[in-house]
Structures are given as C-alpha cells and as structure tokens.
C-alpha positions as CSV (number, residue, x, y, z in Angstrom):
1,M,25.9,1.9,7.0
2,T,23.7,4.9,7.8
3,M,21.3,5.1,10.7
4,N,18.4,4.8,8.1
5,M,19.9,1.6,6.8
6,H,20.1,0.1,10.3
7,R,16.4,1.2,10.9
8,R,15.3,-0.1,7.6
9,Q,16.9,-3.5,8.2
10,W,15.6,-3.7,11.7
11,L,12.1,-2.9,10.5
12,Q,12.3,-5.4,7.7
13,M,13.4,-8.1,10.1
14,V,10.8,-7.3,12.7
15,G,8.0,-6.5,10.3
16,L,8.5,-9.6,8.1
17,A,8.8,-11.8,11.2
18,C,5.8,-10.4,13.1
19,V,3.4,-9.8,10.3
20,P,2.1,-13.1,9.1
21,H,2.6,-13.6,5.3
22,A,2.7,-16.4,2.7
23,Q,5.9,-17.1,0.9
24,N,4.7,-15.8,-2.6
25,P,6.6,-12.7,-3.8
26,V,3.5,-10.5,-4.3
27,T,2.7,-10.8,-0.5
28,R,6.3,-10.1,0.4
29,Q,6.3,-7.2,-1.9
30,V,3.2,-5.8,-0.3
31,H,4.8,-6.2,3.2
32,E,7.8,-4.4,2.0
33,D,5.7,-1.6,0.6
34,L,3.9,-1.2,4.0
35,L,7.3,-1.2,5.8
36,A,8.6,1.5,3.4
37,V,5.9,4.0,4.4
38,T,6.7,3.7,8.0
39,E,10.1,5.2,7.2
40,P,10.7,8.9,8.2
41,D,11.3,9.9,4.5
42,A,8.0,8.6,3.3
43,M,5.4,11.2,2.1
44,P,3.6,11.0,4.5
45,A,4.9,8.4,6.8
46,M,2.3,5.9,8.4
47,D,2.6,5.2,12.0
48,W,4.1,1.8,12.6
49,G,1.8,1.2,15.7
50,D,-1.4,2.2,13.8
51,M,-0.5,-0.1,10.9
52,T,0.4,-3.1,13.0
53,R,-2.9,-2.7,15.0
54,M,-4.9,-2.7,11.7
55,L,-3.1,-5.7,10.3
56,E,-3.6,-7.6,13.6
57,D,-7.4,-6.7,13.5
58,W,-7.5,-7.9,9.9
59,G,-6.0,-11.3,10.8
60,P,-3.2,-13.2,9.1
61,S,-4.3,-12.7,5.4
62,P,-5.6,-9.1,4.7
63,W,-6.8,-8.6,1.1
64,H,-4.4,-6.7,-1.1
65,C,-4.0,-5.6,-4.7
66,S,-0.7,-4.5,-6.1
67,V,-0.4,-3.0,-9.6
68,T,2.8,-1.9,-11.3
69,G,3.1,0.0,-14.5
70,R,4.8,2.8,-16.4
71,H,4.3,6.4,-15.1
72,G,2.5,7.1,-18.4
73,D,0.0,4.2,-17.7
74,L,-1.4,5.7,-14.5
75,G,-4.9,5.6,-15.8
76,T,-4.5,1.7,-16.5
77,I,-2.9,1.1,-13.0
78,L,-5.8,2.9,-11.3
79,A,-8.4,1.2,-13.4
80,D,-7.0,-2.2,-12.4
81,C,-6.9,-1.1,-8.7
82,R,-10.4,0.3,-8.8
83,H,-11.9,-2.8,-10.4
84,A,-10.0,-5.2,-7.9
85,V,-11.2,-3.1,-4.9
86,E,-14.9,-3.0,-6.2
87,R,-14.7,-6.8,-6.7
88,H,-13.4,-7.4,-3.2
89,Q,-16.1,-5.4,-1.7
90,R,-18.8,-7.2,-3.6
91,A,-17.5,-10.5,-2.5
92,L,-17.1,-9.2,1.0
93,G,-20.6,-8.0,1.1
94,T,-19.8,-5.0,3.2
95,T,-17.4,-2.1,3.2
96,P,-14.2,-2.2,5.0
97,T,-13.7,0.5,7.7
98,T,-10.1,1.3,6.7
99,A,-7.9,0.9,3.5
100,L,-4.2,1.4,3.3
101,V,-2.9,2.9,-0.1
102,V,0.8,2.8,-0.8
103,V,2.4,4.4,-3.8
104,R,6.1,3.4,-4.6
105,G,8.1,4.8,-7.4
106,N,11.2,6.9,-8.3
107,G,10.8,10.0,-6.0
108,A,12.0,12.2,-8.7
109,A,9.0,11.3,-10.9
110,F,6.3,11.7,-8.2
111,R,3.9,14.5,-9.2
112,L,1.3,15.9,-7.0
113,A,-1.4,15.6,-9.7
114,D,-0.7,11.8,-9.7
115,F,-1.3,11.6,-6.0
116,V,-4.6,13.4,-6.3
117,E,-5.6,11.2,-9.1
118,I,-4.7,8.0,-7.1
119,H,-6.5,9.3,-4.0
120,T,-9.7,10.3,-6.0
121,T,-9.9,7.0,-7.8
122,I,-9.4,4.7,-4.7
123,S,-11.9,7.0,-2.8
124,S,-14.4,6.6,-5.5
125,A,-13.9,2.7,-5.4
126,V,-14.6,2.4,-1.7
127,N,-17.6,3.6,0.4
128,A,-17.5,7.1,1.8
129,S,-17.3,5.7,5.3
130,T,-14.1,3.9,4.6
131,E,-11.1,5.7,6.0
132,L,-8.1,5.9,3.6
133,R,-4.7,5.8,4.9
134,F,-2.3,7.0,2.2
135,G,1.6,7.0,2.1
136,A,4.2,7.1,-0.7
137,A,7.8,5.9,-0.6
138,H,10.8,6.0,-2.9
139,D,11.8,2.7,-4.5
140,P,15.0,3.0,-6.7
141,A,14.1,-0.3,-8.4
142,L,11.1,1.4,-9.9
143,A,13.1,3.9,-12.1
144,E,10.4,4.4,-14.8
145,A,7.6,2.6,-13.1
146,L,4.9,3.2,-10.4
147,R,3.3,0.7,-8.1
148,V,0.1,1.3,-6.3
149,T,-0.8,-1.2,-3.5
150,V,-4.2,-1.3,-1.6
151,V,-4.5,-3.4,1.5
152,M,-7.8,-3.9,3.5
153,D,-9.8,-6.3,5.5
154,A,-10.4,-9.8,3.9
155,S,-13.4,-10.7,6.0
156,A,-16.8,-9.3,7.0
C-alpha cells in the first residue's frame, strides 16, 4: 500500500467516525466527497481543519445536495444544484455564510471551462456575501460521469 492509501484510509476512518452522519448512502457519499478534497492531489485541496470547524459549527446535519450525471449533461446537473440551493435558502430564510462545493469525476475528463461554469452557477444561486469553498477530486468510479456536491448550513 502506498502512503496516500494509508492516509486516505486513516482520513476515512477518522472522518466518518467524527463527522456525524446518517446511514443513508447519499450522506455517506457526501462525506466521502468532502474527505476526498482534503487529499493532497485534490484541485485545490481543502484544509481538513477548516472543513471540520465549519461542519462542527453547522451541527450534526448540514444541508447538502449531490447531483450526478454524464459530462455532456453539465447544464442539467448545474440547473438541479442551483434550484436545490435556491429552495434551501428560501426555506432557511437567510443566506448561509459559507458553502462547500465539491466536484468529483474522472480527472482526465476535467476541463477548466466546466469548473468556471460550476463556480459561476453556484455563485449565482447564493448571495454575494456567501463564501464559496471549492474543490475537485478524482473518482475512478465516475468514468464517464461528473458529480457536483454542495454542502451548507441547515439552520438560520
């Protein structure tokens, strides 16, 4: 096993044990996405300490949206994410201060234009005062697909 594999396994054990989550697969997938962007090969990598502080501040059940689709369906993926974020903010009655955005997919298929479009779409869905934290990580299981995950505070 490589050093990265040991680190990844350790982070998954600690992260999945320390960050409260339900047993449904969507929430586990969201936590795995968050852990993946703390890896050194993430583009850019998120700081583990910053992320855990945000999650602690947000409580045991932060709101999340995770949409998976084919690379060619990026517009549909982003429309679904944008609508979910806008509905969440209306229900919340306020604008969250921070949102985490994670993109997962086959690293070979990542294009800078896709990242720009994702950032622009999510930025337009949240208030200008919301700080966006953005990261991307390779997921070999998503050979021809792309997943966008947005995580933010669930309470006012």
